[in-house]
All heavy atoms as a GROMACS GRO file, in nm:
protein
  634
    1GLU      N    1   0.085  -0.117   0.000
    1GLU     CA    2   0.000   0.000   0.000
    1GLU      C    3   0.089   0.123   0.000
    1GLU      O    4   0.179   0.135   0.081
    1GLU     CB    5  -0.089  -0.002   0.124
    1GLU     CG    6  -0.192   0.106   0.125
    1GLU     CD    7  -0.289   0.088   0.239
    1GLU    OE1    8  -0.382   0.007   0.224
    1GLU    OE2    9  -0.269   0.155   0.341
    2LEU      N   10   0.065   0.214  -0.091
    2LEU     CA   11   0.146   0.334  -0.105
    2LEU      C   12   0.073   0.456  -0.052
    2LEU      O   13  -0.047   0.470  -0.069
    2LEU     CB   14   0.180   0.357  -0.252
    2LEU     CG   15   0.260   0.246  -0.321
    2LEU    CD1   16   0.270   0.274  -0.469
    2LEU    CD2   17   0.397   0.234  -0.259
    3HIS      N   18   0.150   0.542   0.013
    3HIS     CA   19   0.098   0.667   0.069
    3HIS      C   20   0.189   0.781   0.029
    3HIS      O   21   0.308   0.762   0.010
    3HIS     CB   22   0.094   0.661   0.221
    3HIS     CG   23   0.002   0.559   0.276
    3HIS    ND1   24  -0.118   0.590   0.333
    3HIS    CD2   25   0.013   0.423   0.285
    3HIS    CE1   26  -0.178   0.480   0.374
    3HIS    NE2   27  -0.100   0.378   0.345
    4ILE      N   28   0.133   0.900   0.021
    4ILE     CA   29   0.210   1.023   0.003
    4ILE      C   30   0.206   1.097   0.136
    4ILE      O   31   0.099   1.116   0.193
    4ILE     CB   32   0.149   1.114  -0.106
    4ILE    CG1   33   0.146   1.045  -0.241
    4ILE    CG2   34   0.220   1.248  -0.111
    4ILE    CD1   35   0.277   1.039  -0.314
    5TYR      N   36   0.321   1.140   0.182
    5TYR     CA   37   0.331   1.221   0.304
    5TYR      C   38   0.419   1.339   0.269
    5TYR      O   39   0.538   1.324   0.245
    5TYR     CB   40   0.392   1.135   0.415
    5TYR     CG   41   0.427   1.206   0.544
    5TYR    CD1   42   0.361   1.319   0.587
    5TYR    CD2   43   0.528   1.156   0.624
    5TYR    CE1   44   0.395   1.380   0.706
    5TYR    CE2   45   0.563   1.215   0.744
    5TYR     CZ   46   0.495   1.328   0.784
    5TYR     OH   47   0.528   1.388   0.903
    6THR      N   48   0.360   1.456   0.260
    6THR     CA   49   0.434   1.574   0.219
    6THR      C   50   0.406   1.689   0.314
    6THR      O   51   0.297   1.700   0.368
    6THR     CB   52   0.398   1.618   0.075
    6THR    OG1   53   0.474   1.733   0.040
    6THR    CG2   54   0.251   1.648   0.059
    7MET      N   55   0.505   1.773   0.331
    7MET     CA   56   0.484   1.893   0.410
    7MET      C   57   0.440   2.007   0.319
    7MET      O   58   0.426   2.120   0.361
    7MET     CB   59   0.610   1.928   0.489
    7MET     CG   60   0.643   1.822   0.594
    7MET     SD   61   0.504   1.763   0.691
    7MET     CE   62   0.482   1.897   0.804
    8GLY      N   63   0.416   1.974   0.193
    8GLY     CA   64   0.358   2.070   0.101
    8GLY      C   65   0.208   2.078   0.123
    8GLY      O   66   0.150   2.003   0.203
    9SER      N   67   0.142   2.164   0.051
    9SER     CA   68  -0.003   2.181   0.064
    9SER      C   69  -0.077   2.064  -0.001
    9SER      O   70  -0.020   1.992  -0.084
    9SER     CB   71  -0.047   2.312   0.000
    9SER     OG   72  -0.033   2.303  -0.141
   10LYS      N   73  -0.202   2.048   0.034
   10LYS     CA   74  -0.286   1.943  -0.026
   10LYS      C   75  -0.297   1.968  -0.176
   10LYS      O   76  -0.291   1.874  -0.256
   10LYS     CB   77  -0.423   1.943   0.040
   10LYS     CG   78  -0.519   1.839  -0.013
   10LYS     CD   79  -0.475   1.698   0.017
   10LYS     CE   80  -0.522   1.660   0.156
   10LYS     NZ   81  -0.487   1.521   0.190
   11GLU      N   82  -0.311   2.093  -0.216
   11GLU     CA   83  -0.321   2.127  -0.358
   11GLU      C   84  -0.195   2.084  -0.434
   11GLU      O   85  -0.202   2.025  -0.541
   11GLU     CB   86  -0.343   2.278  -0.372
   11GLU     CG   87  -0.359   2.325  -0.514
   11GLU     CD   88  -0.383   2.475  -0.523
   11GLU    OE1   89  -0.356   2.548  -0.426
   11GLU    OE2   90  -0.428   2.517  -0.631
   12TYR      N   91  -0.079   2.110  -0.376
   12TYR     CA   92   0.048   2.069  -0.436
   12TYR      C   93   0.056   1.917  -0.447
   12TYR      O   94   0.090   1.862  -0.552
   12TYR     CB   95   0.164   2.122  -0.352
   12TYR     CG   96   0.297   2.057  -0.383
   12TYR    CD1   97   0.371   2.095  -0.493
   12TYR    CD2   98   0.348   1.956  -0.301
   12TYR    CE1   99   0.493   2.035  -0.522
   12TYR    CE2  100   0.468   1.895  -0.330
   12TYR     CZ  101   0.540   1.935  -0.440
   12TYR     OH  102   0.660   1.874  -0.468
   13ALA      N  103   0.024   1.848  -0.340
   13ALA     CA  104   0.031   1.702  -0.338
   13ALA      C  105  -0.060   1.641  -0.444
   13ALA      O  106  -0.019   1.551  -0.518
   13ALA     CB  107  -0.007   1.649  -0.200
   14ASN      N  108  -0.182   1.690  -0.454
   14ASN     CA  109  -0.275   1.637  -0.554
   14ASN      C  110  -0.227   1.662  -0.696
   14ASN      O  111  -0.240   1.576  -0.782
   14ASN     CB  112  -0.414   1.697  -0.534
   14ASN     CG  113  -0.483   1.642  -0.411
   14ASN    OD1  114  -0.459   1.530  -0.369
   14ASN    ND2  115  -0.570   1.722  -0.351
   15ALA      N  116  -0.167   1.779  -0.720
   15ALA     CA  117  -0.115   1.810  -0.854
   15ALA      C  118   0.000   1.718  -0.891
   15ALA      O  119   0.008   1.668  -1.004
   15ALA     CB  120  -0.070   1.956  -0.859
   16VAL      N  121   0.089   1.691  -0.797
   16VAL     CA  122   0.203   1.604  -0.823
   16VAL      C  123   0.156   1.461  -0.845
   16VAL      O  124   0.200   1.393  -0.939
   16VAL     CB  125   0.305   1.611  -0.707
   16VAL    CG1  126   0.411   1.503  -0.720
   16VAL    CG2  127   0.370   1.748  -0.702
   17VAL      N  128   0.064   1.413  -0.763
   17VAL     CA  129   0.015   1.276  -0.777
   17VAL      C  130  -0.053   1.257  -0.912
   17VAL      O  131  -0.038   1.152  -0.974
   17VAL     CB  132  -0.079   1.239  -0.661
   17VAL    CG1  133  -0.152   1.109  -0.688
   17VAL    CG2  134   0.000   1.229  -0.532
   18LYS      N  135  -0.123   1.357  -0.961
   18LYS     CA  136  -0.189   1.346  -1.092
   18LYS      C  137  -0.089   1.321  -1.204
   18LYS      O  138  -0.122   1.262  -1.305
   18LYS     CB  139  -0.270   1.471  -1.122
   18LYS     CG  140  -0.403   1.472  -1.052
   18LYS     CD  141  -0.485   1.592  -1.093
   18LYS     CE  142  -0.614   1.594  -1.015
   18LYS     NZ  143  -0.697   1.709  -1.049
   19LEU      N  144   0.036   1.367  -1.185
   19LEU     CA  145   0.138   1.348  -1.288
   19LEU      C  146   0.182   1.203  -1.300
   19LEU      O  147   0.204   1.152  -1.409
   19LEU     CB  148   0.261   1.436  -1.258
   19LEU     CG  149   0.240   1.585  -1.268
   19LEU    CD1  150   0.366   1.659  -1.223
   19LEU    CD2  151   0.203   1.625  -1.410
   20PHE      N  152   0.200   1.134  -1.187
   20PHE     CA  153   0.251   0.997  -1.196
   20PHE      C  154   0.151   0.890  -1.152
   20PHE      O  155   0.182   0.771  -1.159
   20PHE     CB  156   0.384   0.981  -1.122
   20PHE     CG  157   0.383   1.020  -0.977
   20PHE    CD1  158   0.350   0.930  -0.880
   20PHE    CD2  159   0.418   1.148  -0.940
   20PHE    CE1  160   0.350   0.965  -0.748
   20PHE    CE2  161   0.419   1.185  -0.807
   20PHE     CZ  162   0.385   1.093  -0.710
   21ASP      N  163   0.033   0.929  -1.112
   21ASP     CA  164  -0.073   0.833  -1.080
   21ASP      C  165  -0.208   0.894  -1.118
   21ASP      O  166  -0.294   0.914  -1.032
   21ASP     CB  167  -0.068   0.798  -0.930
   21ASP     CG  168  -0.164   0.686  -0.893
   21ASP    OD1  169  -0.207   0.610  -0.983
   21ASP    OD2  170  -0.198   0.675  -0.774
   22PRO      N  171  -0.227   0.925  -1.246
   22PRO     CA  172  -0.347   0.997  -1.289
   22PRO      C  173  -0.478   0.923  -1.263
   22PRO      O  174  -0.581   0.986  -1.245
   22PRO     CB  175  -0.326   1.019  -1.439
   22PRO     CG  176  -0.225   0.918  -1.480
   22PRO     CD  177  -0.140   0.892  -1.358
   23ASP      N  178  -0.475   0.791  -1.257
   23ASP     CA  179  -0.597   0.714  -1.235
   23ASP      C  180  -0.619   0.678  -1.087
   23ASP      O  181  -0.716   0.612  -1.054
   23ASP     CB  182  -0.594   0.586  -1.318
   23ASP     CG  183  -0.584   0.616  -1.467
   23ASP    OD1  184  -0.646   0.715  -1.511
   23ASP    OD2  185  -0.515   0.541  -1.538
   24GLY      N  186  -0.528   0.720  -1.000
   24GLY     CA  187  -0.541   0.688  -0.858
   24GLY      C  188  -0.522   0.541  -0.826
   24GLY      O  189  -0.566   0.492  -0.723
   25LYS      N  190  -0.455   0.471  -0.914
   25LYS     CA  191  -0.434   0.327  -0.898
   25LYS      C  192  -0.342   0.294  -0.781
   25LYS      O  193  -0.362   0.196  -0.711
   25LYS     CB  194  -0.376   0.271  -1.028
   25LYS     CG  195  -0.346   0.124  -1.026
   25LYS     CD  196  -0.288   0.079  -1.159
   25LYS     CE  197  -0.248  -0.066  -1.155
   25LYS     NZ  198  -0.188  -0.110  -1.281
   26TYR      N  199  -0.241   0.376  -0.757
   26TYR     CA  200  -0.140   0.345  -0.656
   26TYR      C  201  -0.163   0.415  -0.522
   26TYR      O  202  -0.142   0.357  -0.417
   26TYR     CB  203   0.000   0.378  -0.708
   26TYR     CG  204   0.034   0.301  -0.833
   26TYR    CD1  205   0.034   0.362  -0.957
   26TYR    CD2  206   0.061   0.165  -0.827
   26TYR    CE1  207   0.064   0.291  -1.071
   26TYR    CE2  208   0.089   0.092  -0.941
   26TYR     CZ  209   0.090   0.156  -1.063
   26TYR     OH  210   0.117   0.085  -1.177
   27PHE      N  211  -0.205   0.541  -0.527
   27PHE     CA  212  -0.217   0.618  -0.403
   27PHE      C  213  -0.360   0.644  -0.361
   27PHE      O  214  -0.385   0.670  -0.244
   27PHE     CB  215  -0.142   0.752  -0.417
   27PHE     CG  216   0.005   0.734  -0.433
   27PHE    CD1  217   0.063   0.742  -0.558
   27PHE    CD2  218   0.085   0.706  -0.325
   27PHE    CE1  219   0.200   0.724  -0.574
   27PHE    CE2  220   0.221   0.687  -0.339
   27PHE     CZ  221   0.277   0.696  -0.465
   28SER      N  222  -0.453   0.639  -0.454
   28SER     CA  223  -0.593   0.665  -0.424
   28SER      C  224  -0.607   0.794  -0.345
   28SER      O  225  -0.559   0.898  -0.387
   28SER     CB  226  -0.652   0.545  -0.351
   28SER     OG  227  -0.790   0.562  -0.328
   29ASP      N  228  -0.667   0.788  -0.228
   29ASP     CA  229  -0.682   0.909  -0.144
   29ASP      C  230  -0.586   0.908  -0.026
   29ASP      O  231  -0.602   0.982   0.069
   29ASP     CB  232  -0.826   0.923  -0.096
   29ASP     CG  233  -0.869   0.806  -0.009
   29ASP    OD1  234  -0.796   0.704  -0.001
   29ASP    OD2  235  -0.976   0.814   0.053
   30ARG      N  236  -0.483   0.824  -0.032
   30ARG     CA  237  -0.387   0.813   0.078
   30ARG      C  238  -0.277   0.918   0.062
   30ARG      O  239  -0.162   0.888   0.036
   30ARG     CB  240  -0.330   0.672   0.082
   30ARG     CG  241  -0.437   0.567   0.118
   30ARG     CD  242  -0.378   0.427   0.121
   30ARG     NE  243  -0.317   0.388  -0.005
   30ARG     CZ  244  -0.382   0.335  -0.108
   30ARG    NH1  245  -0.510   0.314  -0.102
   30ARG    NH2  246  -0.317   0.301  -0.217
   31ILE      N  247  -0.318   1.044   0.078
   31ILE     CA  248  -0.228   1.158   0.065
   31ILE      C  249  -0.240   1.241   0.191
   31ILE      O  250  -0.348   1.288   0.225
   31ILE     CB  251  -0.263   1.243  -0.059
   31ILE    CG1  252  -0.257   1.157  -0.185
   31ILE    CG2  253  -0.170   1.363  -0.068
   31ILE    CD1  254  -0.314   1.224  -0.308
   32LEU      N  255  -0.130   1.256   0.260
   32LEU     CA  256  -0.127   1.334   0.384
   32LEU      C  257  -0.039   1.457   0.361
   32LEU      O  258   0.076   1.444   0.320
   32LEU     CB  259  -0.070   1.249   0.498
   32LEU     CG  260  -0.073   1.310   0.636
   32LEU    CD1  261  -0.217   1.329   0.683
   32LEU    CD2  262   0.001   1.220   0.733
   33SER      N  263  -0.094   1.574   0.385
   33SER     CA  264  -0.021   1.699   0.363
   33SER      C  265  -0.024   1.785   0.488
   33SER      O  266  -0.091   1.752   0.586
   33SER     CB  267  -0.083   1.776   0.247
   33SER     OG  268  -0.205   1.836   0.288
   34ARG      N  269   0.044   1.897   0.483
   34ARG     CA  270   0.047   1.989   0.598
   34ARG      C  271  -0.091   2.044   0.630
   34ARG      O  272  -0.114   2.097   0.737
   34ARG     CB  273   0.145   2.102   0.574
   34ARG     CG  274   0.100   2.199   0.469
   34ARG     CD  275   0.194   2.316   0.460
   34ARG     NE  276   0.153   2.407   0.354
   34ARG     CZ  277   0.236   2.471   0.277
   34ARG    NH1  278   0.366   2.456   0.291
   34ARG    NH2  279   0.190   2.552   0.184
   35ASP      N  280  -0.185   2.034   0.536
   35ASP     CA  281  -0.320   2.084   0.558
   35ASP      C  282  -0.408   1.988   0.638
   35ASP      O  283  -0.517   2.026   0.680
   35ASP     CB  284  -0.389   2.112   0.423
   35ASP     CG  285  -0.313   2.214   0.340
   35ASP    OD1  286  -0.252   2.306   0.399
   35ASP    OD2  287  -0.314   2.202   0.216
   36ASP      N  288  -0.360   1.867   0.658
   36ASP     CA  289  -0.440   1.768   0.731
   36ASP      C  290  -0.433   1.792   0.881
   36ASP      O  291  -0.327   1.820   0.936
   36ASP     CB  292  -0.392   1.627   0.697
   36ASP     CG  293  -0.427   1.590   0.554
   36ASP    OD1  294  -0.548   1.577   0.526
   36ASP    OD2  295  -0.336   1.578   0.472
   37VAL      N  296  -0.546   1.778   0.946
   37VAL     CA  297  -0.558   1.804   1.089
   37VAL      C  298  -0.462   1.718   1.170
   37VAL      O  299  -0.403   1.764   1.268
   37VAL     CB  300  -0.703   1.777   1.136
   37VAL    CG1  301  -0.715   1.787   1.286
   37VAL    CG2  302  -0.798   1.875   1.068
   38SER      N  303  -0.439   1.595   1.129
   38SER     CA  304  -0.356   1.503   1.207
   38SER      C  305  -0.210   1.546   1.220
   38SER      O  306  -0.140   1.500   1.309
   38SER     CB  307  -0.362   1.363   1.149
   38SER     OG  308  -0.317   1.363   1.016
   39ILE      N  309  -0.163   1.635   1.133
   39ILE     CA  310  -0.024   1.679   1.144
   39ILE      C  311  -0.011   1.830   1.158
   39ILE      O  312   0.099   1.882   1.169
   39ILE     CB  313   0.062   1.631   1.025
   39ILE    CG1  314   0.017   1.691   0.894
   39ILE    CG2  315   0.067   1.480   1.020
   39ILE    CD1  316   0.113   1.664   0.780
   40LYS      N  317  -0.121   1.903   1.163
   40LYS     CA  318  -0.116   2.049   1.168
   40LYS      C  319  -0.040   2.105   1.287
   40LYS      O  320   0.020   2.210   1.277
   40LYS     CB  321  -0.257   2.106   1.169
   40LYS     CG  322  -0.300   2.151   1.034
   40LYS     CD  323  -0.424   2.235   1.046
   40LYS     CE  324  -0.472   2.273   0.916
   40LYS     NZ  325  -0.464   2.382   0.849
   41ASN      N  326  -0.042   2.040   1.400
   41ASN     CA  327   0.021   2.095   1.520
   41ASN      C  328   0.170   2.064   1.530
   41ASN      O  329   0.231   2.093   1.632
   41ASN     CB  330  -0.051   2.045   1.645
   41ASN     CG  331  -0.193   2.098   1.651
   41ASN    OD1  332  -0.219   2.208   1.606
   41ASN    ND2  333  -0.283   2.020   1.704
   42TYR      N  334   0.227   2.006   1.429
   42TYR     CA  335   0.369   1.973   1.430
   42TYR      C  336   0.449   2.076   1.353
   42TYR      O  337   0.397   2.145   1.265
   42TYR     CB  338   0.392   1.836   1.369
   42TYR     CG  339   0.339   1.723   1.451
   42TYR    CD1  340   0.214   1.669   1.428
   42TYR    CD2  341   0.416   1.669   1.554
   42TYR    CE1  342   0.166   1.564   1.505
   42TYR    CE2  343   0.368   1.564   1.631
   42TYR     CZ  344   0.244   1.513   1.605
   42TYR     OH  345   0.196   1.410   1.680
   43GLU      N  346   0.576   2.082   1.384
   43GLU     CA  347   0.667   2.169   1.308
   43GLU      C  348   0.666   2.125   1.163
   43GLU      O  349   0.689   2.007   1.132
   43GLU     CB  350   0.808   2.157   1.366
   43GLU     CG  351   0.909   2.242   1.296
   43GLU     CD  352   1.050   2.220   1.346
   43GLU    OE1  353   1.070   2.152   1.447
   43GLU    OE2  354   1.141   2.271   1.281
   44ILE      N  355   0.641   2.217   1.072
   44ILE     CA  356   0.627   2.177   0.932
   44ILE      C  357   0.760   2.158   0.860
   44ILE      O  358   0.763   2.112   0.747
   44ILE     CB  359   0.537   2.274   0.851
   44ILE    CG1  360   0.598   2.412   0.844
   44ILE    CG2  361   0.397   2.277   0.907
   44ILE    CD1  362   0.531   2.502   0.743
   45SER      N  363   0.871   2.190   0.925
   45SER     CA  364   0.999   2.174   0.857
   45SER      C  365   1.063   2.037   0.885
   45SER      O  366   1.166   2.006   0.829
   45SER     CB  367   1.096   2.284   0.900
   45SER     OG  368   1.122   2.274   1.038
   46LYS      N  369   1.000   1.954   0.968
   46LYS     CA  370   1.052   1.821   0.999
   46LYS      C  371   0.945   1.715   0.981
   46LYS      O  372   0.828   1.738   1.012
   46LYS     CB  373   1.103   1.814   1.144
   46LYS     CG  374   1.220   1.905   1.173
   46LYS     CD  375   1.344   1.856   1.103
   46LYS     CE  376   1.462   1.948   1.134
   46LYS     NZ  377   1.579   1.911   1.060
   47LYS      N  378   0.986   1.600   0.930
   47LYS     CA  379   0.895   1.487   0.912
   47LYS      C  380   0.929   1.379   1.013
   47LYS      O  381   1.044   1.362   1.051
   47LYS     CB  382   0.907   1.430   0.771
   47LYS     CG  383   0.864   1.524   0.662
   47LYS     CD  384   0.882   1.459   0.527
   47LYS     CE  385   0.848   1.552   0.414
   47LYS     NZ  386   0.871   1.489   0.283
   48ASP      N  387   0.828   1.305   1.054
   48ASP     CA  388   0.847   1.198   1.152
   48ASP      C  389   0.739   1.093   1.128
   48ASP      O  390   0.620   1.125   1.128
   48ASP     CB  391   0.835   1.256   1.293
   48ASP     CG  392   0.867   1.155   1.401
   48ASP    OD1  393   0.875   1.034   1.372
   48ASP    OD2  394   0.882   1.198   1.515
   49LEU      N  395   0.779   0.969   1.108
   49LEU     CA  396   0.682   0.862   1.084
   49LEU      C  397   0.587   0.841   1.201
   49LEU      O  398   0.476   0.793   1.184
   49LEU     CB  399   0.753   0.730   1.052
   49LEU     CG  400   0.813   0.719   0.913
   49LEU    CD1  401   0.886   0.587   0.898
   49LEU    CD2  402   0.705   0.732   0.807
   50LYS      N  403   0.629   0.876   1.320
   50LYS     CA  404   0.543   0.858   1.438
   50LYS      C  405   0.416   0.941   1.428
   50LYS      O  406   0.317   0.911   1.492
   50LYS     CB  407   0.618   0.893   1.566
   50LYS     CG  408   0.736   0.803   1.594
   50LYS     CD  409   0.692   0.663   1.624
   50LYS     CE  410   0.811   0.576   1.656
   50LYS     NZ  411   0.796   0.439   1.615
   51ARG      N  412   0.416   1.046   1.348
   51ARG     CA  413   0.296   1.128   1.330
   51ARG      C  414   0.186   1.049   1.260
   51ARG      O  415   0.069   1.069   1.287
   51ARG     CB  416   0.327   1.250   1.244
   51ARG     CG  417   0.417   1.348   1.310
   51ARG     CD  418   0.440   1.464   1.216
   51ARG     NE  419   0.547   1.546   1.268
   51ARG     CZ  420   0.609   1.639   1.200
   51ARG    NH1  421   0.574   1.662   1.076
   51ARG    NH2  422   0.705   1.709   1.255
   52ILE      N  423   0.225   0.963   1.169
   52ILE     CA  424   0.125   0.891   1.091
   52ILE      C  425   0.119   0.743   1.123
   52ILE      O  426   0.018   0.679   1.099
   52ILE     CB  427   0.146   0.913   0.939
   52ILE    CG1  428   0.288   0.876   0.896
   52ILE    CG2  429   0.116   1.057   0.902
   52ILE    CD1  430   0.312   0.884   0.747
   53LEU      N  431   0.226   0.689   1.180
   53LEU     CA  432   0.230   0.548   1.220
   53LEU      C  433   0.289   0.539   1.360
   53LEU      O  434   0.405   0.501   1.378
   53LEU     CB  435   0.317   0.468   1.122
   53LEU     CG  436   0.270   0.466   0.977
   53LEU    CD1  437   0.379   0.412   0.887
   53LEU    CD2  438   0.143   0.386   0.963
   54PRO      N  439   0.211   0.573   1.461
   54PRO     CA  440   0.266   0.581   1.597
   54PRO      C  441   0.308   0.448   1.658
   54PRO      O  442   0.390   0.446   1.749
   54PRO     CB  443   0.153   0.643   1.677
   54PRO     CG  444   0.030   0.616   1.599
   54PRO     CD  445   0.071   0.610   1.456
   55ASN      N  446   0.258   0.337   1.605
   55ASN     CA  447   0.285   0.208   1.669
   55ASN      C  448   0.391   0.123   1.601
   55ASN      O  449   0.470   0.059   1.668
   55ASN     CB  450   0.156   0.127   1.680
   55ASN     CG  451   0.054   0.196   1.767
   55ASN    OD1  452   0.088   0.256   1.868
   55ASN    ND2  453  -0.070   0.192   1.725
   56ASP      N  454   0.392   0.120   1.470
   56ASP     CA  455   0.484   0.030   1.401
   56ASP      C  456   0.516   0.081   1.262
   56ASP      O  457   0.429   0.094   1.178
   56ASP     CB  458   0.423  -0.110   1.392
   56ASP     CG  459   0.516  -0.212   1.328
   56ASP    OD1  460   0.639  -0.190   1.326
   56ASP    OD2  461   0.466  -0.315   1.281
   57ASP      N  462   0.644   0.109   1.238
   57ASP     CA  463   0.685   0.151   1.105
   57ASP      C  464   0.786   0.053   1.046
   57ASP      O  465   0.860   0.084   0.955
   57ASP     CB  466   0.742   0.292   1.106
   57ASP     CG  467   0.865   0.307   1.193
   57ASP    OD1  468   0.920   0.205   1.238
   57ASP    OD2  469   0.908   0.421   1.215
   58SER      N  470   0.786  -0.069   1.096
   58SER     CA  471   0.885  -0.168   1.055
   58SER      C  472   0.871  -0.213   0.910
   58SER      O  473   0.966  -0.263   0.852
   58SER     CB  474   0.880  -0.290   1.148
   58SER     OG  475   0.754  -0.354   1.139
   59MET      N  476   0.754  -0.196   0.851
   59MET     CA  477   0.734  -0.238   0.713
   59MET      C  478   0.724  -0.119   0.618
   59MET      O  479   0.668  -0.128   0.511
   59MET     CB  480   0.610  -0.326   0.703
   59MET     CG  481   0.626  -0.455   0.781
   59MET     SD  482   0.500  -0.574   0.750
   59MET     CE  483   0.519  -0.607   0.577
   60VAL      N  484   0.783  -0.007   0.659
   60VAL     CA  485   0.776   0.116   0.581
   60VAL      C  486   0.911   0.144   0.515
   60VAL      O  487   1.015   0.127   0.576
   60VAL     CB  488   0.739   0.235   0.673
   60VAL    CG1  489   0.748   0.366   0.598
   60VAL    CG2  490   0.601   0.215   0.732
   61VAL      N  491   0.905   0.188   0.390
   61VAL     CA  492   1.022   0.240   0.322
   61VAL      C  493   0.990   0.384   0.286
   61VAL      O  494   0.887   0.412   0.225
   61VAL     CB  495   1.055   0.160   0.194
   61VAL    CG1  496   1.169   0.225   0.118
   61VAL    CG2  497   1.088   0.017   0.228
   62VAL      N  498   1.075   0.474   0.326
   62VAL     CA  499   1.056   0.616   0.297
   62VAL      C  500   1.149   0.653   0.183
   62VAL      O  501   1.270   0.631   0.190
   62VAL     CB  502   1.090   0.702   0.421
   62VAL    CG1  503   1.079   0.849   0.386
   62VAL    CG2  504   1.001   0.667   0.538
   63ILE      N  505   1.092   0.710   0.078
   63ILE     CA  506   1.171   0.759  -0.034
   63ILE      C  507   1.151   0.910  -0.038
   63ILE      O  508   1.039   0.957  -0.055
   63ILE     CB  509   1.128   0.693  -0.166
   63ILE    CG1  510   1.144   0.542  -0.155
   63ILE    CG2  511   1.207   0.750  -0.283
   63ILE    CD1  512   1.086   0.464  -0.269
   64ASP      N  513   1.258   0.983  -0.019
   64ASP     CA  514   1.249   1.129  -0.013
   64ASP      C  515   1.375   1.187  -0.075
   64ASP      O  516   1.482   1.128  -0.067
   64ASP     CB  517   1.235   1.174   0.133
   64ASP     CG  518   1.174   1.312   0.146
   64ASP    OD1  519   1.204   1.400   0.062
   64ASP    OD2  520   1.096   1.333   0.241
   65ASP      N  521   1.360   1.303  -0.137
   65ASP     CA  522   1.477   1.369  -0.197
   65ASP      C  523   1.550   1.458  -0.097
   65ASP      O  524   1.652   1.516  -0.129
   65ASP     CB  525   1.436   1.449  -0.320
   65ASP     CG  526   1.339   1.562  -0.288
   65ASP    OD1  527   1.271   1.554  -0.184
   65ASP    OD2  528   1.330   1.656  -0.369
   66ARG      N  529   1.499   1.465   0.027
   66ARG     CA  530   1.564   1.548   0.129
   66ARG      C  531   1.574   1.471   0.260
   66ARG      O  532   1.474   1.442   0.323
   66ARG     CB  533   1.483   1.676   0.152
   66ARG     CG  534   1.480   1.762   0.030
   66ARG     CD  535   1.457   1.906   0.054
   66ARG     NE  536   1.505   1.959   0.178
   66ARG     CZ  537   1.449   2.064   0.236
   66ARG    NH1  538   1.343   2.121   0.184
   66ARG    NH2  539   1.499   2.112   0.348
   67ILE      N  540   1.696   1.439   0.299
   67ILE     CA  541   1.714   1.370   0.426
   67ILE      C  542   1.714   1.466   0.544
   67ILE      O  543   1.688   1.427   0.656
   67ILE     CB  544   1.842   1.284   0.428
   67ILE    CG1  545   1.967   1.370   0.409
   67ILE    CG2  546   1.835   1.175   0.324
   67ILE    CD1  547   2.097   1.296   0.429
   68ASP      N  548   1.740   1.593   0.517
   68ASP     CA  549   1.751   1.692   0.625
   68ASP      C  550   1.617   1.723   0.692
   68ASP      O  551   1.614   1.779   0.801
   68ASP     CB  552   1.814   1.821   0.575
   68ASP     CG  553   1.734   1.887   0.464
   68ASP    OD1  554   1.696   1.818   0.368
   68ASP    OD2  555   1.708   2.009   0.474
   69VAL      N  556   1.505   1.685   0.633
   69VAL     CA  557   1.375   1.712   0.693
   69VAL      C  558   1.329   1.602   0.787
   69VAL      O  559   1.226   1.614   0.852
   69VAL     CB  560   1.266   1.739   0.587
   69VAL    CG1  561   1.301   1.861   0.504
   69VAL    CG2  562   1.244   1.618   0.499
   70TRP      N  563   1.405   1.494   0.793
   70TRP     CA  564   1.370   1.381   0.880
   70TRP      C  565   1.450   1.388   1.009
   70TRP      O  566   1.572   1.400   1.006
   70TRP     CB  567   1.398   1.248   0.809
   70TRP     CG  568   1.302   1.225   0.698
   70TRP    CD1  569   1.316   1.262   0.568
   70TRP    CD2  570   1.174   1.164   0.709
   70TRP    NE1  571   1.205   1.228   0.497
   70TRP    CE2  572   1.116   1.166   0.581
   70TRP    CE3  573   1.102   1.106   0.815
   70TRP    CZ2  574   0.990   1.114   0.556
   70TRP    CZ3  575   0.977   1.054   0.791
   70TRP    CH2  576   0.922   1.058   0.662
   71GLU      N  577   1.382   1.379   1.121
   71GLU     CA  578   1.448   1.375   1.251
   71GLU      C  579   1.544   1.254   1.255
   71GLU      O  580   1.658   1.265   1.283
   71GLU     CB  581   1.346   1.365   1.364
   71GLU     CG  582   1.265   1.490   1.384
   71GLU     CD  583   1.346   1.603   1.440
   71GLU    OE1  584   1.442   1.579   1.514
   71GLU    OE2  585   1.314   1.718   1.406
   72TYR      N  586   1.488   1.139   1.229
   72TYR     CA  587   1.564   1.015   1.220
   72TYR      C  588   1.471   0.910   1.166
   72TYR      O  589   1.357   0.899   1.211
   72TYR     CB  590   1.616   0.969   1.356
   72TYR     CG  591   1.673   0.830   1.351
   72TYR    CD1  592   1.796   0.806   1.291
   72TYR    CD2  593   1.600   0.721   1.398
   72TYR    CE1  594   1.847   0.678   1.283
   72TYR    CE2  595   1.651   0.592   1.388
   72TYR     CZ  596   1.774   0.571   1.331
   72TYR     OH  597   1.823   0.443   1.321
   73SER      N  598   1.515   0.834   1.072
   73SER     CA  599   1.436   0.724   1.022
   73SER      C  600   1.528   0.621   0.957
   73SER      O  601   1.590   0.650   0.855
   73SER     CB  602   1.333   0.770   0.920
   73SER     OG  603   1.258   0.659   0.875
   74PRO      N  604   1.540   0.504   1.019
   74PRO     CA  605   1.621   0.399   0.957
   74PRO      C  606   1.557   0.349   0.827
   74PRO      O  607   1.622   0.280   0.750
   74PRO     CB  608   1.624   0.289   1.064
   74PRO     CG  609   1.501   0.311   1.144
   74PRO     CD  610   1.477   0.460   1.143
   75ASN      N  611   1.435   0.388   0.802
   75ASN     CA  612   1.361   0.345   0.683
   75ASN      C  613   1.385   0.435   0.562
   75ASN      O  614   1.333   0.411   0.456
   75ASN     CB  615   1.210   0.348   0.713
   75ASN     CG  616   1.173   0.288   0.845
   75ASN    OD1  617   1.223   0.330   0.949
   75ASN    ND2  618   1.087   0.190   0.845
   76LEU      N  619   1.463   0.540   0.580
   76LEU     CA  620   1.478   0.642   0.477
   76LEU      C  621   1.582   0.605   0.371
   76LEU      O  622   1.692   0.563   0.401
   76LEU     CB  623   1.521   0.775   0.544
   76LEU     CG  624   1.546   0.895   0.455
   76LEU    CD1  625   1.421   0.934   0.380
   76LEU    CD2  626   1.600   1.010   0.537
   77ILE      N  627   1.538   0.623   0.247
   77ILE     CA  628   1.628   0.604   0.132
   77ILE      C  629   1.640   0.739   0.063
   77ILE      O  630   1.542   0.804   0.036
   77ILE     CB  631   1.573   0.500   0.032
   77ILE    CG1  632   1.567   0.364   0.098
   77ILE    CG2  633   1.655   0.498  -0.094
   77ILE    CD1  634   1.504   0.257   0.014
   0.00000   0.00000   0.00000
């Protein structure tokens, strides 16, 4: 199951997803952005898997072009 987790806006995330998943086959509505209530109270310059997966992230692979926005994640590529 694939998810998008971005500190960009929901509008930005939806526009990017339309480029590489126009039919919603891979991500569907599993897009989390800075506009979502579940992450609004966090610092927007840092990402942390505990925000979205507080119990277990052992089966997660994070692919990101910026490692500096992650506090720490052994799952990060």
